[in-house]
Every structure is written in C-alpha cells, then in structure tokens.
TIVOSE-750625 format. One record per residue: residue in one letter; x, y, z of N, C-alpha, C in turn. Coordinates in steps of 0.2 Angstrom, whole numbers, padded with zeros to 4 digits, always signed. Layout:
<kolgus>
aXYZXYZXYZ...
</kolgus>
This chain:
<kolgus>
m-0210-0139+0285-0212-0134+0280-0206-0129+0279r-0203-0127+0285-0197-0123+0284-0192-0126+0279s-0191-0132+0281-0186-0136+0277-0188-0136+0269k-0194-0137+0268-0196-0137+0261-0196-0130+0258r-0197-0125+0262-0196-0118+0259-0189-0117+0258l-0185-0119+0262-0178-0118+0261-0175-0122+0255f-0178-0128+0254-0176-0132+0248-0178-0129+0242s-0185-0126+0242-0187-0123+0236-0183-0117+0234m-0181-0113+0239-0178-0107+0238-0171-0108+0235a-0168-0114+0238-0161-0116+0236-0161-0118+0229f-0167-0122+0227-0168-0125+0221-0169-0119+0215l-0173-0114+0218-0174-0109+0213-0168-0105+0212g-0164-0104+0217-0157-0100+0216-0153-0104+0212a-0153-0110+0212-0149-0114+0208-0151-0114+0201l-0157-0113+0200-0160-0113+0193-0158-0106+0190i-0159-0101+0194-0157-0094+0192-0150-0093+0191g-0146-0097+0195-0138-0096+0194-0136-0100+0188t-0140-0106+0186-0138-0109+0180-0140-0105+0174a-0146-0102+0174-0148-0098+0169-0143-0092+0168h-0141-0089+0173-0137-0084+0172-0130-0086+0170s-0128-0092+0172-0122-0095+0170-0122-0096+0162n-0128-0099+0160-0129-0101+0153-0129-0095+0149q-0132-0089+0152-0132-0083+0148-0125-0080+0147l-0121-0080+0152-0114-0078+0152-0110-0082+0147i-0111-0088+0147-0108-0093+0142-0110-0091+0135a-0116-0090+0134-0119-0088+0127-0116-0082+0125q-0116-0077+0130-0113-0070+0128-0106-0070+0126t-0102-0074+0131-0095-0075+0129-0094-0078+0123t-0098-0084+0121-0097-0087+0115-0098-0083+0109k-0104-0078+0110-0105-0074+0104-0100-0069+0103l-0097-0066+0109-0092-0061+0108-0086-0064+0105a-0084-0070+0107-0078-0073+0104-0079-0075+0097s-0085-0077+0095-0087-0078+0088-0086-0071+0084e-0089-0066+0087-0089-0059+0083-0081-0057+0083e-0077-0058+0088-0070-0056+0088-0067-0060+0083h-0068-0066+0082-0065-0071+0077-0066-0068+0070a-0073-0067+0069-0075-0064+0063-0072-0058+0061a-0072-0053+0066-0068-0047+0065-0061-0047+0063t-0058-0052+0067-0051-0053+0066-0050-0056+0059a-0054-0061+0057-0054-0064+0050-0055-0058+0045t-0060-0054+0046-0061-0049+0041-0055-0044+0040a-0052-0042+0046-0047-0038+0046-0041-0041+0043s-0040-0047+0044-0034-0051+0040-0035-0051+0033v-0041-0051+0031-0042-0051+0023-0041-0044+0021q-0043-0039+0025-0043-0032+0022-0036-0029+0022v-0032-0032+0027-0025-0029+0027-0021-0031+0021k-0018-0026+0018-0015-0027+0012-0007-0027+0013p-0004-0033+0011+0003-0034+0013+0007-0029+0009a+0013-0027+0012+0018-0023+0008+0020-0026+0002a+0020-0022-0003+0022-0024-0010+0029-0026-0010s+0031-0032-0012+0038-0034-0012+0041-0033-0019n+0037-0031-0024+0039-0030-0031+0039-0023-0033y+0040-0019-0028+0041-0011-0030+0047-0010-0033i+0047-0007-0039+0053-0005-0043+0056+0001-0041i+0062+0001-0038+0065+0007-0036+0067+0012-0042g+0067+0018-0041+0068+0023-0046+0072+0029-0043a+0075+0033-0048+0079+0039-0046+0074+0044-0041g+0077+0046-0036+0073+0050-0031+0070+0047-0025d+0070+0040-0026+0067+0037-0020+0072+0037-0014m+0069+0038-0008+0073+0038-0002+0074+0031+0001l+0080+0028+0002+0081+0021+0004+0084+0021+0011a+0082+0017+0015+0085+0016+0022+0088+0009+0021v+0095+0009+0021+0099+0003+0021+0102+0002+0028n+0100-0004+0030+0103-0006+0037+0107-0012+0037v+0113-0012+0039+0117-0018+0040+0118-0019+0047w+0115-0025+0050+0115-0027+0057+0121-0026+0060k+0121-0022+0066+0127-0022+0070+0133-0018+0066e+0131-0014+0061+0136-0010+0057+0134-0003+0056p+0133+0001+0061+0130+0007+0061+0134+0012+0056e+0140+0011+0055+0144+0015+0051+0143+0014+0044i+0140+0009+0042+0138+0007+0035+0131+0009+0034s+0127+0008+0039+0119+0009+0038+0118+0016+0037r+0113+0018+0033+0112+0025+0032+0105+0025+0028t+0102+0031+0028+0097+0033+0024+0099+0038+0018l+0098+0036+0012+0101+0040+0006+0096+0040+0000p+0096+0045-0004+0092+0045-0010+0095+0041-0016v+0091+0039-0020+0094+0036-0026+0096+0042-0031r+0102+0042-0033+0104+0048-0037+0101+0048-0044p+0101+0053-0048+0098+0054-0054+0101+0048-0059d+0107+0046-0058+0110+0041-0062+0107+0034-0060g+0103+0034-0055+0100+0027-0053+0104+0023-0048n+0110+0026-0046+0114+0023-0041+0114+0025-0034i+0117+0021-0030+0118+0023-0023+0125+0022-0021s+0128+0025-0016+0135+0023-0014+0135+0022-0006l+0138+0016-0005+0139+0014+0002+0146+0013+0004p+0148+0014+0010+0155+0012+0012+0156+0005+0011l+0162+0003+0009+0164-0004+0007+0161-0007+0001a+0154-0006+0000+0151-0009-0006+0152-0004-0012g+0153+0002-0011+0154+0006-0017+0148+0008-0020d+0148+0010-0027+0143+0012-0031+0139+0006-0033l+0132+0006-0032+0128+0000-0033+0122+0003-0037a+0120-0001-0043+0114+0001-0046+0107-0001-0042a+0103+0004-0041+0097+0004-0037+0091+0004-0042s+0091+0009-0046+0085+0010-0051+0084+0004-0055g+0077+0002-0055+0075-0003-0059+0075-0010-0056r+0077-0010-0049+0077-0016-0045+0072-0016-0039t+0071-0021-0037+0067-0022-0031+0071-0021-0024p+0068-0019-0019+0072-0019-0013+0076-0025-0011v+0073-0031-0012+0076-0037-0011+0082-0039-0015e+0081-0037-0021+0087-0038-0026+0093-0033-0024l+0091-0027-0022+0096-0023-0020+0100-0025-0014q+0096-0027-0009+0099-0029-0002+0103-0035-0003n+0101-0040-0008+0105-0046-0009+0112-0044-0013d+0112-0039-0017+0118-0036-0020+0122-0033-0015i+0120-0029-0011+0124-0026-0005+0127-0031-0001r+0123-0036+0001+0126-0042+0005+0132-0045+0001q+0131-0047-0005+0136-0050-0009+0143-0046-0009q+0142-0039-0009+0148-0034-0009+0151-0034-0003l+0147-0035+0003+0150-0035+0010+0153-0041+0012l+0152-0047+0008+0154-0053+0010+0162-0053+0010a+0165-0049+0007+0172-0048+0007+0175-0045+0013y+0170-0042+0017+0173-0039+0024+0169-0042+0030f+0164-0045+0029+0160-0048+0035+0158-0055+0033s+0158-0060+0038+0157-0067+0037+0149-0068+0034d+0145-0065+0038+0138-0066+0036+0134-0060+0037p+0134-0054+0033+0131-0048+0034+0123-0049+0033e+0120-0046+0038+0112-0046+0037+0110-0039+0035v+0107-0038+0029+0106-0032+0026+0098-0031+0024t+0096-0026+0026+0089-0024+0024+0088-0018+0020v+0084-0017+0015+0083-0011+0012+0076-0010+0012v+0074-0004+0014+0067-0001+0015+0066+0005+0011v+0061+0006+0007+0059+0012+0003+0055+0016+0008q+0059+0021+0010+0055+0026+0015+0051+0031+0012e+0053+0033+0006+0049+0038+0002+0049+0036-0005a+0044+0035-0008+0043+0033-0015+0042+0039-0019k+0047+0042-0021+0047+0048-0025+0047+0048-0032s+0049+0042-0035+0051+0041-0042+0044+0039-0046h+0039+0036-0042+0033+0034-0045+0028+0041-0046k+0028+0044-0052+0024+0050-0053+0020+0049-0058f+0014+0053-0058+0010+0053-0064+0009+0061-0066n+0007+0062-0072+0006+0069-0074-0001+0070-0076i-0004+0076-0075-0011+0077-0077-0011+0084-0080f-0014+0085-0086-0014+0092-0089-0020+0093-0092g-0022+0099-0094-0028+0101-0097-0033+0105-0093e-0039+0103-0094-0044+0107-0090-0046+0103-0083i-0040+0104-0079-0040+0101-0072-0039+0107-0068e-0041+0107-0062-0040+0112-0057-0033+0113-0055k-0029+0108-0054-0022+0108-0052-0018+0104-0056p-0016+0106-0062-0012+0102-0067-0005+0102-0064g-0001+0096-0066+0005+0096-0064+0007+0088-0063s+0013+0087-0059+0016+0081-0058+0014+0079-0051y+0012+0073-0049+0011+0071-0043+0014+0064-0041v+0016+0063-0035+0019+0057-0033+0014+0052-0031m+0015+0046-0033+0010+0040-0032+0013+0036-0026s+0011+0038-0020+0014+0034-0014+0010+0028-0013n+0004+0028-0016+0000+0022-0015-0003+0020-0022p-0005+0014-0024-0009+0013-0030-0014+0018-0031m-0015+0020-0037-0020+0025-0039-0023+0024-0046t-0030+0025-0046-0033+0025-0053-0034+0032-0056v-0036+0032-0062-0037+0038-0066-0042+0043-0062l-0047+0040-0059-0052+0043-0055-0049+0046-0049d-0044+0042-0045-0041+0045-0040-0036+0051-0042a-0033+0050-0047-0029+0056-0050-0033+0062-0051i-0038+0062-0054-0043+0067-0055-0045+0071-0048a-0046+0067-0044-0048+0069-0037-0042+0073-0034v-0036+0070-0034-0030+0073-0031-0029+0080-0034a-0030+0080-0041-0028+0086-0044-0034+0091-0044g-0039+0090-0040-0044+0095-0038-0050+0095-0042g-0051+0090-0047-0057+0089-0051-0057+0093-0057l-0062+0091-0061-0062+0094-0068-0064+0101-0068r-0062+0105-0073-0065+0112-0073-0071+0112-0077d-0075+0118-0077-0082+0118-0079-0082+0116-0087f-0077+0118-0091-0078+0116-0098-0074+0110-0100a-0072+0106-0096-0068+0100-0097-0073+0095-0101k-0070+0092-0106-0073+0087-0110-0073+0080-0107a-0077+0079-0102-0077+0074-0097-0077+0067-0101t-0080+0066-0107-0080+0060-0110-0074+0059-0115k-0070+0064-0115-0064+0063-0120-0057+0063-0117i-0057+0061-0110-0051+0061-0106-0047+0055-0109y-0041+0055-0109-0037+0049-0110-0030+0049-0106v-0027+0043-0106-0021+0042-0103-0016+0040-0108l-0010+0044-0108-0004+0042-0112+0001+0038-0108r+0002+0032-0110+0007+0027-0107+0012+0025-0111v+0018+0026-0109+0024+0024-0113+0027+0017-0111s+0027+0013-0116+0029+0006-0115+0037+0006-0114p+0040+0000-0111+0047+0000-0111+0051+0000-0117d+0047-0001-0123+0051-0001-0130+0050+0006-0132g+0047+0011-0129+0046+0018-0131+0040+0019-0135s+0036+0014-0136+0030+0016-0140+0025+0018-0135r+0020+0022-0137+0015+0025-0133+0008+0022-0134t+0004+0022-0129-0003+0019-0129-0007+0024-0127r-0013+0025-0130-0018+0030-0128-0024+0026-0125l-0026+0027-0119-0031+0023-0115-0037+0028-0114p-0043+0027-0117-0048+0032-0116-0051+0031-0109f-0054+0037-0106-0057+0037-0100-0063+0042-0100n-0069+0039-0099-0075+0042-0100-0078+0044-0093y-0076+0050-0090-0077+0052-0083-0085+0051-0081k-0089+0053-0086-0096+0053-0084-0099+0046-0083q-0096+0041-0087-0099+0034-0087-0096+0031-0080v-0089+0032-0079-0086+0029-0073-0089+0031-0067i-0091+0038-0066-0094+0040-0060-0101+0037-0059k-0104+0035-0064-0111+0031-0064-0110+0024-0063g-0104+0021-0062-0103+0014-0061-0103+0010-0068q-0102+0014-0073-0102+0011-0080-0095+0012-0083a-0093+0008-0088-0086+0008-0091-0081+0008-0086l-0081+0004-0081-0076+0004-0075-0070+0001-0078q-0070-0002-0084-0063-0004-0086-0059+0002-0088d-0062+0007-0090-0058+0013-0091-0054+0016-0085n-0056+0014-0079-0053+0017-0073-0047+0013-0071v-0042+0013-0076-0036+0009-0075-0032+0011-0069e-0028+0007-0066-0023+0008-0061-0017+0012-0065l-0015+0017-0062-0009+0021-0066-0003+0018-0065e+0001+0019-0070+0008+0016-0069+0013+0022-0069p+0019+0022-0066+0024+0027-0066+0025+0031-0073n+0024+0037-0073+0025+0041-0079+0019+0042-0084d+0014+0039-0081+0008+0040-0085+0006+0047-0086t+0003+0049-0091+0001+0056-0092-0007+0056-0093i-0011+0060-0089-0018+0060-0090-0019+0067-0094v-0023+0067-0099-0024+0073-0103-0032+0074-0103v-0034+0080-0100-0041+0082-0100-0042+0087-0105p-0045+0086-0110-0046+0091-0116-0051+0097-0113
</kolgus>
C-alpha cells in the first residue's frame, strides 16, 4: 500500500510538474511572440533619417574627416551658400545633399590624403523655414526641424484668432522658376477629418496667410 501511495504521489507530482512546465513554455512562447510583434511594429514605425535633405544657408554642418581632427569641424553654411575647410577651400553647400557635399570634400582632399573618409551631418536645420501671417496668435517665421503640415504650422503659431476666416486660409508657394502657387486650406473641414488633401506638407519658404 505504501509503495502504491508513493507511486501515486510521484505520478501526481510528475503530472503537476509537466503541466507547470507546459505553462511556462506557453508563457515563454507568448512573450517571445509579443516581443517579436512589438519589435516588428517598432521597426515599421521608426522613420529613417532623410538622405535627400537639401542643405541651405544658415544650416549648421558637422564635417568629420577620419583621423584628421585639424580639418574636422562644425560650421554654418554662409549666406552665400558656401563653407570653407582647410585644404579643401571654399565649397558650395547650399542646394546639395549631405552625401553630395561629403563626396565633393573627399574629392578635394584626395590631393593630400590617399583615401580620406568624410562624413557630413546636418546638426541644425535652420534654412528650412515657413512664414505665417494674418489672424494668427504668433505670426512670424518658424524653422521646420521636422516635416510639418499646414495644421501643424497653425498649432505651432498658437492657433487662430477669434475673427480669423478659417475657411479662407491659403498657402503661397514659390516654385523654382519663380512662379507662385496658391493652395487653399479650409481649417474647419480639415479638423473634422474632411478635405484632408488641403493639409499639405509644407515646403521651405512657404507662406501661410490667415485672413
């Protein structure tokens, strides 16, 4: 009898242990699955750094030449659109991407170094600005450090004043050929989730007019 009781207890313990083990495996599998899903979601949500950023006057650039600290430096793009570096001299920066500029610097330094490694990083994007005027709480010029829509700009500028004509707002955009385009923006419709095509992403030097 005692041996049967011991066997039953041992068997019951084994069952409990197996169930506990299966529960742990299930929990571990669930956690792993959730972690994988979270990682996948995060990877989708992370926005890569834009490689097509166009440098402009006033931007602060960090130019690094590997193992050449006397050439590496942080400097602003001058109003004429150029920068100056030792050995490389004056270089046109405005209107170019960081990759284009760093390739140009590298070409200039090949006369002095066999294989210079150059990186250019925009530390402060000060050239991308928009203007907002009229019946807005804080009219003026603002730096676009990130992509912004018309609605974002209105929020940054403190919102509309009481007597603003919210359905008559428009964006003035200057094209490269000098022509101007007027883009309508109906604030009342956009905040209701309608006419979302009016809520365009701003481009540098856009001017928002709030009548």
